[in-house]
N, C-alpha and C positions, 0 to 999 in steps of 0.2 A: 484592781477589783477584787472585792471581797471573795473568799473561798467559800462557796456554798455547796451543801449537799455533797460533803467529803468526810463527814465524821466517821462511816463505816471504813473507808480505806485507810484514814489516819489510824484508826484503832487497830487494825489489821498489822499494819507496819509497827505500832509499839509493841504488839505482842510478840512480833519476830525480833525486834529490838531487845525485849527481856530476855528472850532465849539466848540472845547472842552475848548478853552481858554476862549471863549464868554460865557461859562457857560452851555454849553448843551453837555453832555457827549457823547463819540462816541465810536463804536468799528469797529476796521479793522482786517479783517481776511487775511493773507498773507499766500498763498498756493502754492504747485506745488510739483513736484517729488523730491525726494531726490537728493541734489547737485545742485538744480536749482537756487540758490543763494539767499534764503530767510533770513538767518543770515546776509550776505554781504548788501543786501538791508536795513535790519532793523538798522544795524550798521552805514551806510551812513546817514540815516534819523535821528538817534539819534546824531550823530556828528553835524548834520546842525542845530539841536534846543537844543542843552544841554545848552546852555547859559541862555535860558529864562524859561526852563523846569526842573523839578525834575524828574529824571530817575529811575524806580524800575524794575528790570529785574530778573525773575525765569526761572528755567528749569525744563522739565519733563525729568525722567530717563527712558532708555530702560532695565529695570530690568525685570528679570523673572515674578515677581510679583511687581507691581509699589509701591514706597512708597508712603503712603497717605501725600497729601499737601506738596509733595516734593519742586514745585517751591515757595509755600509760606513760606517755610524755608529760601529759599535765599532771599526773600524779607524781612521778618523779621529781618535778619542780616543787612540788609542794613538800615531800619529803625531806629533799635536799640531804640526801646521804649516799649509802653504798648504791642504792638502786639508781640514782641519777648518775653515779660515775659509771655504772654498766651501760646505761642506755647511751652513754657517749664513748664507749668503748667498743671493740670488735667483738666482744663476748657473744656467743649464740644465745638463742632465746631461752634454753632451759635455765641458763644461769641468770637470765635476767627475771624469769618467772620464778624461779627459787628465791631470788632477792625480795621480790614482792611479798611471797610466802613467809618469808622470815620477817619482813616488816610487820605483818599482820599478826604474826606470833608473839612479837615482842611489845611491850608498852600498854598504852591505854587502849581500852575497847574502842573498836572502829566501824563507822559508816563509809563503805567503799562504794562510790556511785558510779555507775557508768551509764552516761545519757546518750538516747539515741542508737542504740546497737543494732537498729535495722539498717545503719550506714557501716556496721564494723567491718573492718577486713577481716581476712581468714586468720591471720596471727593474732587478732584481739579474741577472736572466738575460740580459739586453741587456748589462750589464756585463761579465758573464762571456764572451759572446761576443764582445764588444769586445777584452777582454784575451786571449782565445785566438787571435785573429787576428793580435796582436802579440807574444805572450809569447816567440817564438822569440829575439829578440835582447836579452831581459833575463836576468839571472842569478837567475832566479825560479823555484821550485816552487810550483805552485797545487795544493793539495788540497782537493777537495770530497767531502764524505761526503752520503749520501743513503739512503733506507730504499727500495729497488728493489721490495719487496712491497707497496708504497702507489702504485705507477705503473701507472695503467690506460692503456689505449690512447690516451686523450685528454689525458693529463696534459702540463702546459705544459712541463716538464723535458725531454721528447723533443726539444723544438726546440733545446735546448742540447746534448744528449747526441750527436744524430744529425749536428752540424755541426762537432763538435770535430775539430781536425786529427790524423789519424789517426797520423802520424808522431810527434807530440810526446805522445800520450795513452796512459798505462798504465792498465788497468783491474784494480783489487785487489779481488776479491770475498771476502767472510768467510763462512766456513761454520759450522755449529754444532760445538760441542766433540763429540769422540768419547766414547764409552761409558769408555774408559781415562782420559780427561782428566778427566771428571766424577768417577770413583773416586778420582784421585788428590786432586782438589780436596776431596772430602768426607773422605778419609783425614786430610788435614792439618786439617780443622776439627774431627776427632774424632767424625765422623759416619757410620753406614753408608750405603754408596752405592745400596743397593738400592732400586729404583724412581724415583730422581732423574733418570735420563735419560729415562725414560720419560714422567715427570710433566713435565719441562722441555723436551723436544726438543733438549738440548744448548744451549739458549739461555743464553749466560753470565750474563745479567742476572737470568734466573729462577733459574738456580743459586745465583748469589750471594745473591739475596734469600732463597731457601730455605735456604741454609745459615747466614745471619746470624740467622734466626728461633731463638727457645729451643729448647733440645734436648729431643726428645720430641713437640715439637709442629710437624708439617710441616702448613702451610697447603695448602689444595686448590688455590689459584689465587695468582697473583702479587697480585691485589688484596688478598686476605686477609693474604699476608705483609707487604704495606706497611703496611696498617692495622694489624697487630698490632704493628708497631715503633713507630708514631705514637701508640698507646695507652700506650706506657711513659713518654711525656712528661708534664711537668706541665701543667695546665690554661693557664698563660700561655704556654708553648712549642707546645701543641697548636693555640691560637688563632692564633700567629704562622704555624705549619705551614698552617692553613686559609685564612689571609689570602694567603700566598704561592701557595697551590694555584689560586687563580683568576687569577693572572698568568702567561701563558705564557712559559716559558723563565727570564726573569731579572726580579728585583725590585731596584729601587734601595735601597740601606740607607736613604737619608734617608725614603723611605715609612715604614719600619718604626720608626725614631726619632721620627716625627711623633706616634706612637701611643702611646709610653710612655718614660719616661726610663731604664728598665732594659733596653731593647732589647738592649744588647750581652751582657748575660747570658743573656738568653733565647734570642738568636741562637747563643751557644755551645752551648746544650744542643741545639738543632736540629741543628746541625753535628755535635755529638758523637753523634748518634743514627745516624749514617750516612746519613741521608736527604737532607741537604743540603749543599751546598759555599758556602764564602765566599771570593769573590776581588775584592780590591781594595774598590770600592764597591757591588758587586751580589752578591745572593745567588740561589741557584737550586738546585733538586732534582737530585741527582746523577744520576738518569734521568728522561727526562721521561715514562715509563710510571707512575713512582711520582706524580708530581705528577698525572697523571690519575686514579690509584688514589684518592688523597686527594679530589680534586675529585668524583669520582663518588659519593663515600660522603656528601657534605655534602647536607642537607635543602635542598629548593627555596627556601624563604625565607630559610635561613643563606646560600646562595649568592648569593641576589639582594642581600641586606644587605652581603655582602662586596664586591661588585662596586660597588655605592654607593658604600661606603668607599674603596674603590681610586680611583674616578672623582673623589671629592672631593679626595683627597690629591693626585692629580695636577694637579687646577686650582689648588690652594695653592700648588704650586711655582712658584716665580718666576725661578730661576737658569737653569735649561736648559729651552729649549722642549719641549713634549712633542707628540709625533706626532699628529696628528688619528686616524689609524688606530686606535691604542691608546684614545683616549677614546672613538670609536664602539663599538669591541668591548665596553668595560666599561659604557657606555650601553646598549646592546642587552641584556646580561645583567641589568641592573638595572632594566629596563623604564622606563627615562626617556627618554620619547618627545620631550621637548623638547630634549633633550641630543642625540638621534639627529639630529633636524632642524637643529640648529645645526651639528655638527660632521661629518656624513656628506657635505654638499655641500663643505665646506672639504677633508676629506679626498680627495674625487674630484679637486678641482682640484690640490691637492699631487701627487698619485698622476699625472694627465694631464701635468702640467708634466714630471715625470721620467720620462715615456714609458711608465708603467704603466697602460696604458689598460684592461686587462681589471679591474685592481683599482678604476680609476676607474668602470667601469661598474658594479660591484657596490656601490661605496658610492652612486652615484645610485638604485640600485635599493632599497638598505636605506632611504634618506632617503624615496622614495616609498612605502614600507610604512608609513611612521610619519608621512605627512602626510594631513592630513584630505581627504577628496574634493570639499568645498567650497572648498577653498583653490586656486582655478583658476590664478591666477598661478605660485604656487609649483611645483604638479604640472606645469604646462605647461613651466617651466623646467628642472625636474629630468628630464621625459622628453625634452627636446631635449638635454640633456647625456647622459642614457643612450644616446639613439640615435647620438649622434655617436660615442661611445668605442666602441660595438658596431660602428659603420661602420669605424673603424679597425682594429678586430681581426676583421674578416672575418665578423661575425656578422649578415649582411645582413637575415635574416629578423627578428631581434629588433629591428634598427635601423629596419626598415619598420614593425614593430608600435608602436613608440614614437614615431616621428615621426607617424603617422598619428592616434595618441591625442593627441599635442601639437596638431596641426593641428585636431581637433575642438575642443579647449578653446580654442585661439586663435579660432576662429570665434565660439565662444559669447561670448568677450569682446569681438568685434567688433574684434579687433586684426589689421588686414589686413597691415600691416608684417611682422609675425611670422608671420602665416598665409602670407604669400607667400614669406617666407624658408625657411619649413617645406616649402613645395611644391618649391621649387628643390633642397633637401636630397634630397627624395623621388626627385626627377629623377635625381639623381647616383647614388643607391643602387640604383634600380631599373635603372641602366644595366649596374652588376656583376651585379645578382640575374638580370634577367629580358630585358635586351637594351634594344635603341633605342627599339622602338615606345612601350613604356609610358613610358621615361624623356622621350621627346619631348612625351608628353601632358601629363606633370606640368610640365615646363620651359615650356610654352606657357601654361598655367594660371597659373603663377608670374608669368610676364610680365603676364598679364591681371588679376592681382589688383594688382599692384605699380603698373601704369600708371594705375588707377583713382585711387590716390592724389594728392592735390594736390601742386604742385611743393613741394619742401622737405621733404615728408612721407614721402618714399621713401627716407630715410637716417636713422640714428639717431646722435645726437650724443654719446651715450655708451653704450658696448656692453659696459662692463665686469661687468655682471651677466649677460650672456648666456652659457650652457654651451657652445654652439657656436660656436667661433671663424670669424667671418666679418669681412671688414674693417670698420672703423669707419664707418658708414654705408655708401652704396653698394650696398644691397640689389637695387636695380633694375639697376643697372650690372652687377654680378655675375650676375644673371638673364640679361641679353643675352649676356654672355660665355659662360655656360654653354650657351645656346642656339647660340652660335658653335661650341662645342666639340664638341657632338652632330652638328651639320652636318658639320663638318670629319672627324669618325670615321666618318661615312657617305659621305663625298667628294662631299657636296652643296655644293660649294666656293663657288659665287657666293652662296648663302644665308648661309654661313658668314661671308664678308667683311662682307654688309651687316649681321648681328648682331654682329660683331665691331667693326664701325667706329662703331655706336650705343654700345657698351661704351665704346670707347676716348674718345669724345667726352665723356661723363661722367667717366671717370676722370682725363682730362687736366685737365678743369675743375675737379674738386674735388680734385686732388692725391693721389687714390687709387693709390699704387704698385702694390699687389699685384693690383689688378683690371687695371691698365696691363699688368703682366707677363702675366697670365693672357690677356688679350685678344690681347696681340700674339704671343703663342704660337700662338694659334688661328688668327689671320688670316694669319700667315706661313706655317704649313703649309698652309692652304689654297690661298693664292696660289701655293706651289711646286707643288702638286697641279695647278693650272692652267696650270703651265708660266710662271710670272712669276719672273723673277730677284729681283725686291725681296721676294719672300716669304722667302728664306733671311736677308736683312738685318733682317728684322722679327724673325725667330726668335732670331738672333744677339744683337739689342738685348733680347730678352726674358731670355736667358741671362745678359747683361752686368749686366742690373738687379737679377735674382734673385741672382746671386753677390755684388753690392755690399750688398744688404740681407739676406743670410744667409739667403734664402727656400729651404731645404733641396729641399722638395718640387717647386718650380718650377724648381730648377736641374736636377733629375732628369729632370723631365718635357721640359725643353727638350733635354738630352742627347739623351733617348731619340728625340725627333722628327728631331733633326739626325742622329743614326745611321739612322733610318729613310729620310730623304733619301737618304743616300749608299748605302743596301741597293738602293732600289728603282731607282736609276740605273746599279746593278752598279758602282759606283766604290767598290772594295773596299779601295783604299788608305786612303780618307778614312774609309770605315766602320771599319776597324782602329783608326786614330787616334783616331776619336770614341769607339769603344768602349772603349779604353784609359783615356781621361780619365773617360768617364762610369762605368765600372766601379769605378775607383779612388775617385773622388768618393762614389758611394753605399757602397762598402766602408767608407771612412773614417769615414762618419756613421752607419754601421749602416741605411742606407735599403733595407731588405731587399727590399721589394716593387719599387722601381726597379731594383735589382740582377738580380733574377729576371727581369723583363721584357726587361732588356738582354741576359741570357744566352740568351733565347729568341730574340733578334735575332742575336746570335752563332751560335747554331745554325744559322739561315737562312743566315748568310754563309758557314759551312763547308759546308753542303749545296751551295750554288751553285758552290763552288770546287772541289767533287770530295773535300773532306776529311770523309768520312762517318763515320768513327769519331769524331772531334771533334764532328761534328754531333749523332751518338747521344748521345755522353756529356752533352753540354750539354742536349739536350732532355729525357734522362732525368732530370736534375736539377730541371728546370724542372717536369715532371710530379709529381714527388715533392713539391714546395714551393710551386708557384705557384698563382695564383688562375685563375679562368675564362679571362679573356683572354690570359693568359701561357700557359696549357695549350692554348688553341685554336691559339697560333702553334707550341708545341713539339709537339704531337701530329700537327700536319701535317708537320711537318720529319721527326719520327721515323718518320712513315707512309711518307714518300717515300723515306729511306733504306733502310727495310725492302723496300718494294716494288721498289727499283733492285737491291737484293740478292738478290731472289728469295724473300724470308721469306713464308712462307704466311700468317702472322698480320698482313701489311701492311694488307690492306683492311679488316680489323676496327678498326684504329687509325684509318684514314681515315674509317669510319663514325662513330667516336668524334670524330673532329676535326670533321666535317661537323656533329653536332650541337652541339658547343661554339661554332662559328662562328655558326650558324644563330640560337643563343640570343643571343650578343652582336648579330648583326644587320647588322654593319658591312661595307663591300664591301672593305677593307683585309684583313680576317680571312677573308672567305668566298672571295675570289679565288683565293688560293694552294691552298687546299685544293680548290676546283672544278677547278683545273688538275691536282692530283695525282690527282684521281680520274679524270679525263680521261685521263690519261697511263696509270693502271692498266687502263682499258677499251681502249685503243691496243694496250697490250701484249697484251692476250688477243685482239686482231685483231676487237674488237667496235666498229664504227665507229658503229654506231647508239648504242651506250653513250657513246661519245665525244660525240657530238650532245646527247644527252640531259643530260648534265652541264653542257655548256657554254651551250647557247641560252638557257636561262632568265636566267642572270646576264650573259650577253654583252650583251643589250639594255640592261640597266642600266648596264653598263660603257660603253656608246656614249653613254649620255646625260650621263654623268660622265666625261669621256674624260681618262684619264691614261695617256700615250703607252707606257709599258712594261707595265702591266696589259692595257690593251686589245691591244697586240700579242701579249701571252702568250696570251690566251683566243683571239684569231683565228686564231693559228697552229695551234691544235689543232682549230679548225673546218676549216682549210685542209686539215689533215692528214687529216681525216674526211671529206673532200669535200663540205664543207657551207658553204663561204663563197663567197656568189655575188656580190660586189663586192670589188674591191681596197681595201686600207686605205691612207689617206694619213698621218693623224696618229698615226703608231706609231712606237716606236723602231727604228733603223735595223737591227739584226739580224733582226728579225721582218719588217720590210718586205722586205729581201732575199730572205729565205727565201720568203715568201709569193708575191713577183713570179718566182720560179723560179732565182733567182741563189744556188743552194746553195753555191757557192764564195765569195762575197761574205760570206754569212751566216756560213759555217764559219770565215773570217778574221776576222770581226767577234768572235765569241764567243771566238776564240783570244786575240785582244787583251786582250778583258775578263777573261781568266782561268776562264772556264766549260767545262771539257772535255766534261761530258756534253751540254750544248746543242751544243757544236761537233760531238761525234760523230753527234748525231742529224741535223744538218744535212748532215754528209758522207754519210750513209747515202742519202740522196737523190741521190747523184752517181753518177759512172760507177764501174768496177770499182776503180781504184786508191783511189779515195775510199771507198768502201764497205770495202775491206780496212783503211785507215787508220782507219776508224770501229770496225771490229772489234778493231782493235788497242787504241784508246782507251778502249773498253769494258771489254775484258777487263783492262787494267791497273786500272780503277776498280773491277772486281768486280761489273759490272752484267750479271749472267748473263742475265736476261730480255731486254733489249734486244740483248745480243750474240747470243743464239739467233735473235731476229728477223732480224738482219742476215744470219746464216748461211742461214736458211731462204729469204732473198730472193737471196743469192749461188747457191744450189743451184738456185732456180727459174729463174735465167739461166744455169745450167750453167758456172758458173766452176769452174776447176780449182785445186787447192792450197789449198783453204779451211781457215784455220786452224781447229782444234777446240777451241783453249782450251789451258790447261796440259798439259805431257806426262804421259803415264801413269806415267812413273817418279817424278814430282814427290813428293818427302817420302814415297817407299817405298809410295804407294797412287794409284790411277787419279785423275786430275785433281783431286787434292785431297779425294777422298771421305773421310768418316769411316769408322771401323770399321764402324758400323752400317749406315751407307750401302751398304758393300761388300758387306754380307750381303744387304741388299735387293737389289742389282743382281744378285747371284747367281741371287736367287729370281725375280727378273724374267725372266731368261734361261732359267728353267724354266717360263715361261708360267703362273705361279701368279697368281691373284687376290688382292687386298689382303686379303681374308678369310682366305684360306690362309695368306697370309705372315704375318698376325698370329698365327693359330694355331701355325704353325711356330715363330715368335721369341716367343710367350707375351707379345706385347705388345697394345695395342688397336688396332682398325682406323682410328682417328682418328689415332694416333701413325704408322700406316704410310702413310697419305694424305700426311701432312707430309714423311716421309721420301722418298717417291716424286716429290713435287713439286721437292725439292730436288736429287735425283739427275737427275731431267730437266733442271733448269736448269744443273747443272754439266756435264752431258755436251753440251749446247746442242741437244736434241731435243725434240720436241713431243709424242711419244706413246710408249706403253709399248713397242710393237713396234720402234720405232727404238732405244729404249734397249738391248732385249735383242740387236740386231744390231750394237750399236756395237762397236769394236775393244776397249774396255775391258771390256765384259762377256766378248767372246769369250776375252779373255786369261785372265779368272777361271776359265774352263773348262779351261785347259790343265794 
C-alpha cells in the first residue's frame, strides 16, 4: 500500500538525520496505535537514505517474559564484530553497552532502529538510557517505534521516555488516514470507498487488509480479513503459517527447514500471500496483528502441539545458543512443566546478569508456579531469587512476601544458615519499606540465628546455587555489618562501631573483601559522626577497595557518605567536588538509585548556599523519580525553599516530609525536617510551636551528639526561649549565636557561604545589622523572614526601613502579578476573601493563597496594613 499523508513525519526524520550526520546525535520517537504504519514509515525513510548511511535494526519481541537485550542480538549479527563476540561471552552488560557505543562512534554515520520498544525488556530500556546520555557526540540517529495506545500509567517505557534529553529528541506521532486518503487507496484498488473509513478508523493496516481481500467480500474485522487470506493457502503453507504464528515476531528459517525438505517452496507461497516477509535467515508476519489473528484462530490443542514442536526444534539447534526466555515462553504454552522448571530459573539468572531485574522476577515467579509444593529446597531457592529481584526493582511488598515464605520453608528444613540470611535480607528490605524499628528486629534475629551455628557452619563454601547474591560465605559477618549499618543510619554510632568491628574481624580473617568494604563504610561513617578523624580514612579505604574490585553499588554508597560528610560540616567546596565525582560515576554506570540520592544531597547544598532555584529543581526531580529515603531528603529541601519564599503550600510539603522521615526513622533524615518545621513556626511567631517541634528530637540528638545537628536544633530552642543551659559540643556558628555573639556567628556563616543563616544571625544585632539582614533576605527572595525583620525594626521605631522592591519594578508594585494587583485593589476596598472570590469568579481558597502572597511581597502581616500600603494607595489614583 502506498504511503500517504506521511510527508511531515518524513521531513521531521530527515531534519534529525541532517543533525546526526553533522555530528550531533539525535533521537526520533515514532509512535501511534498498532497498525498505524510505523514500520512502513521507517522502511521508506531508510530506503531514501540507505546509500549514505549505515543502517542497524533491532526488534523487541512480544514474549510472555521478554528476552533481555533481544534487539541488541539482532544488531550484533549485523555488525559481526566485537559486539557480537561480547554478546556470546559472559561479559557484563556495561561492556556490551560500551561496545555498541564504540561501534556508533566509529565509521560511517548510522541510523540505529529499535522497533516495538513497548515490548522492550528492562535491560534494553537501560541500554537506551545509556545511549541517550551519550548519543550527542556520535553521528547517529536513534529511531524508536512504539505503540502509545498500549502504555498505561505503570508501563516501564515511561522510565525511558521521561528521561530522554529534550534538546536531542524529536517526537513523531502518526495519525490515522483521512477519509480522502482512504478513498484514494480504495479507488486505486478498484474498490468503492463507502464505509471503509468508518470500519477501519483510518488505520492503514486495517485499510490495507480490507482492500487486499477478495472484491465483494469485506470482512467485518481485521481478524476475519487475515484469516480469509490465509485460507487461500495450500495445506502445507497453512501449516507453516500456523507454526510461525505461535512464534512472536520472527522465526529462524532453519526451524522451518527442519520440518520438511520443501520448506523453500512453501515459504515462497506464504510470502506471496502478502501475510509474511522473508529477510535473510528469518521469516516474519508483515504485521504483528496478522500473526495474532492467525494464532487466535488455532484450537487450543493445536496451539499447544505447535508450541511443543517449536520448543523441540529450538532445543535441537546446536549452532546458535537459544535464549532461555524463548524456551520458557514455548514451554509454558506447551504445558511442559519440566521444561519450565528447567529453563525459567536459567532465564532469570541470565536476565539478572544483564540488569533486567523485572524480567528476572517474572521468570522466578513462573518457575514457582510450575514447582510442586513438596519440593521445599527448589521452592525456597526460587522464592529467594524472586524476592531479591523484587527488592532491586522497588517492589518491596512482593519482596517481603517472598522472603517470608522462603524463611518459613528454610525453618521447615532446619536450614538455619539460609534462614539467618533470609532474616538479614528482610531487615534490609523492611528498612526501605517500614523504617528502622522493624529492620532492627529482623537484623537482631538474623544475628541470633547465625550465632547458634557451630564455628565453620556460618558460612557457605559454594554459593553458586543461591539466587540472592551474598558474598561466598560470611553470612554471620554480613549480618554483623548490616547491624552496623542500621546503627550508623540511626546515628547510634558507638554501637555501629562495635558491630562493624566484629564484622571486620571475620572479614579480614576469611578474606571476604565485599564484607570488608561494607563494614569499613559503616564504621568509617559512624566514627566521623562521633568526631573522629580516622573515620574518613576508613571510608576512603572502603571506596578504594570498592573501586579496585568494580563493586559499583559499594562505590556509589561510599561516594554518598563522603558527600554527606562534606555537607554536614558545611564544607561546600569539598561537597561539590565529591558530588561531581559521585554523580559522574553513577551516571556512567547507570546507577540511577545512587544518582537520585546524590541529587537530593545536591539540592540540600544549593538550599544552604542560597541557590534556591537550583535546589528546587533538583528536589523536584528527586520527588518524581526517587525512593522513600531520597524523597524524604528532597521534600524537606523543597518544603524549606517554598517556606522561605512564602509559598502557601510549603507547610503541606513539610507535613509530607515529616511522614516520610518518621517512616524511615533515622535521626539524619528527621533532624533537617524538624528544623524546617520549627522555622515555619518561628516565622509565624509561634514559639510554642517551635518548642513542640524541637524538644522531642532534641533529647535524642543530645544522646547521640553530632555537633552540627545538635547546634542547629539547639539554636531553634534558643530562639524560642527554651534553651535552659549553654551548649558546649556544638559547631562554632551555633555556639556563637547561642552565647549572644551575633557578630561572630554572622561572620562564621558568611565564611561558610550560608547567606540565609548569616541574615538570621544579623537580625539579632543592632539596627545596622538588621538593615543588612533585611538586604540579604530581600536579595534571596526570603519574604517571610524579611517581613519579620521589618516588623522588628518598626517596633524599635527605626526610620527609613526598606520596604522591598520599588513599586515601579517591572511595571507593577513590588513585583506583584496581575492577579495579585487585582487582589490588592479589592483589599483596599475592605472586601472579604469570599467577596473577592465572587467578584473575580475564583475559589475562596485561591483568594486565600493570593492574599498570603500579597502580604508577603508587601512585607506586612495584616489585611489592613496591606490596604494602607503605599502600593495599594497608588492603585486608587
